[in-house]
C-alpha positions in Angstrom: 10.0 -27.2 -56.6 6.4 -27.4 -55.6 4.2 -25.5 -53.2 1.5 -26.4 -50.8 -1.0 -23.7 -49.8 -3.3 -24.1 -46.8 -6.2 -21.8 -47.4 -9.8 -20.8 -46.8 -12.2 -20.0 -49.6 -13.1 -16.6 -48.0 -9.5 -15.4 -47.8 -8.4 -12.9 -50.5 -4.7 -13.3 -49.6 -5.1 -17.1 -50.3 -6.5 -16.3 -53.7 -3.7 -13.9 -54.4 -1.0 -16.4 -53.4 -2.5 -19.1 -55.6 -2.8 -16.7 -58.5 0.9 -15.7 -58.1 2.0 -19.3 -58.0 -0.1 -20.2 -61.1 1.2 -17.1 -63.0 4.7 -18.3 -62.3 3.7 -21.8 -63.5 4.7 -23.3 -60.2 3.4 -26.7 -59.2 0.9 -26.1 -56.4 -1.3 -28.2 -54.2 -4.2 -26.3 -52.5 -5.5 -27.6 -49.2 -8.7 -25.7 -48.5 -10.2 -25.8 -45.1 -14.0 -25.7 -44.7 -15.9 -24.3 -41.7 -16.2 -27.8 -40.2 -12.4 -28.2 -40.3 -11.4 -25.0 -38.5 -10.2 -26.9 -35.4 -7.7 -28.8 -37.6 -6.6 -25.6 -39.3 -6.1 -24.0 -35.8 -3.9 -26.9 -34.7 -1.7 -26.5 -37.8 -1.5 -22.7 -37.3 -0.6 -23.2 -33.6 2.2 -25.7 -34.5 3.8 -23.1 -36.7 2.9 -20.2 -34.4 1.1 -18.6 -37.3 -2.1 -16.7 -36.9 -3.6 -16.5 -40.4 -4.0 -18.1 -43.8 -2.6 -18.7 -46.3 0.1 -20.9 -44.9 2.5 -21.6 -47.8 5.1 -24.4 -47.8 7.8 -25.1 -50.4 8.7 -28.7 -51.0 11.9 -29.4 -52.8 12.9 -32.5 -54.9 14.3 -34.2 -51.8 10.9 -33.9 -50.0 12.3 -31.3 -47.6 9.6 -28.9 -46.5 10.2 -25.2 -45.8 7.5 -23.0 -44.3 7.5 -19.7 -46.3 4.6 -17.9 -44.5 1.8 -15.9 -46.0 1.2 -14.0 -49.2 3.6 -11.1 -48.6 6.2 -13.6 -47.5 5.7 -15.5 -50.8 6.2 -12.3 -52.7 9.5 -11.6 -50.8 10.5 -15.2 -51.4 10.3 -14.8 -55.1 12.0 -11.4 -55.0 15.0 -13.1 -53.4 15.4 -15.5 -56.3 
């Protein structure tokens, strides 16, 4: 399993999500959006009807992608394991 995190540098929940994934020794790809890329980020958030970052995705070995949600959703996701 690997994870993709869409984040912003100024987002404390993004940092917490990344730290949690790294503590669990999960494979993680971070996609950080700069101020000049906010329109792109907004389009992605709109596509998932999601209002904030982080946006965390799980990618399994068959390349199937599951949208987990934000930081608290990630915590819940791991508690379900």
